[in-house]
C-alpha positions as CSV (number, residue, x, y, z in Angstrom):
1,M,185.2,100.4,-130.0
2,V,185.7,101.1,-126.3
3,S,183.1,103.2,-124.6
4,A,183.6,106.0,-122.2
5,V,182.1,103.9,-119.4
6,A,184.7,101.2,-120.0
7,I,187.6,103.7,-119.9
8,A,186.3,105.3,-116.7
9,G,185.8,101.9,-115.2
10,L,189.4,100.9,-116.1
11,V,190.7,104.2,-114.5
12,V,188.7,103.4,-111.3
13,I,190.2,99.9,-111.2
14,V,193.7,101.2,-111.7
15,L,193.3,103.8,-109.0
16,V,191.6,101.5,-106.4
17,N,194.2,98.8,-107.0
18,S,197.0,101.2,-106.7
19,A,195.7,102.5,-103.4
20,V,195.2,98.9,-102.1
21,T,198.8,98.1,-103.1
22,A,200.2,101.2,-101.4
23,L,198.2,100.4,-98.2
24,M,199.2,96.7,-98.2
25,T,202.9,97.6,-98.8
26,R,202.9,100.1,-96.0
27,F,201.2,97.6,-93.7
28,F,203.9,94.9,-94.5
29,R,206.7,97.4,-94.1
30,V,205.4,98.6,-90.7
31,R,204.5,95.1,-89.3
32,L,207.5,93.1,-90.4
33,N,210.9,93.7,-88.7
34,T,213.0,92.3,-91.5
35,R,214.5,94.4,-94.2
36,W,213.3,92.3,-97.2
37,G,210.1,90.9,-95.6
38,G,207.8,93.8,-96.6
39,L,209.0,93.7,-100.2
40,L,208.6,89.9,-100.5
41,Y,205.2,89.9,-98.9
42,S,204.2,92.8,-101.2
43,L,205.4,91.0,-104.3
44,L,203.7,87.7,-103.3
45,L,200.4,88.8,-101.8
46,C,199.5,92.0,-103.5
47,P,199.1,90.5,-107.0
48,L,196.6,88.0,-105.7
49,A,194.5,90.6,-103.9
50,L,194.7,92.9,-107.0
51,L,193.6,90.1,-109.3
52,I,190.5,89.3,-107.1
53,L,189.7,93.0,-106.7
54,G,190.1,93.7,-110.4
55,V,187.8,90.8,-111.3
56,V,185.2,91.9,-108.8
57,L,185.3,95.6,-109.9
58,S,185.1,94.7,-113.6
59,V,182.0,92.6,-113.2
60,P,179.6,95.6,-113.6
61,I,181.3,96.7,-116.8
62,G,180.9,93.8,-119.3
63,S,183.2,95.3,-122.0
64,F,186.3,94.3,-120.1
65,I,185.9,90.8,-121.4
66,D,187.1,92.1,-124.8
67,L,190.4,93.2,-123.3
68,G,192.0,89.8,-123.2
69,T,193.8,88.1,-120.4
70,V,197.3,89.6,-120.9
71,T,196.0,93.1,-121.2
72,F,193.7,92.8,-118.2
73,L,196.6,91.4,-116.1
74,T,198.8,94.2,-117.2
75,L,196.3,97.0,-116.6
76,A,194.6,95.7,-113.5
77,V,197.4,94.0,-111.7
78,M,200.9,94.9,-112.9
79,L,200.4,98.6,-113.5
80,P,198.7,99.2,-110.1
81,L,201.3,97.0,-108.4
82,A,204.1,99.1,-109.8
83,L,202.3,102.4,-109.0
84,G,201.4,101.5,-105.5
85,M,204.7,100.1,-104.5
86,T,206.5,103.1,-106.0
87,F,204.2,105.4,-104.1
88,D,205.0,103.7,-100.8
89,Y,208.8,103.2,-101.3
90,V,209.6,106.5,-103.0
91,W,207.1,109.1,-101.8
92,M,206.3,107.9,-98.2
93,P,209.0,108.1,-95.5
94,S,210.4,104.9,-94.2
95,P,208.6,103.5,-91.2
96,D,211.8,103.9,-89.1
97,E,211.9,107.6,-89.8
98,V,208.4,108.3,-88.5
99,E,208.2,109.4,-84.9
100,L,205.1,108.2,-83.0
101,P,203.6,110.1,-80.1
102,T,204.3,108.5,-76.7
103,S,201.3,107.0,-74.9
104,T,200.4,108.2,-71.4
């Protein structure tokens, strides 16, 4: 049976990984001048960062070992990747639409 601590830890991992994905996607969209560059970098580099972050965050909670590899990858990598990228591409305005203040 899954404990409340394990469920809370899983929710924390999903939220932190989603925030990291949204920030990385925004960074790639702002920095790269190509149309597809931000998407490709997000799809290639975010899962690696999420996997490392998910493993590091799940170390204090030992019950995540019982999840299995496919379930862990789905809940700690794929779900936050989808949530974070959706947040950045759908909710946030495009980097071209944002007006920056002029420097003096």
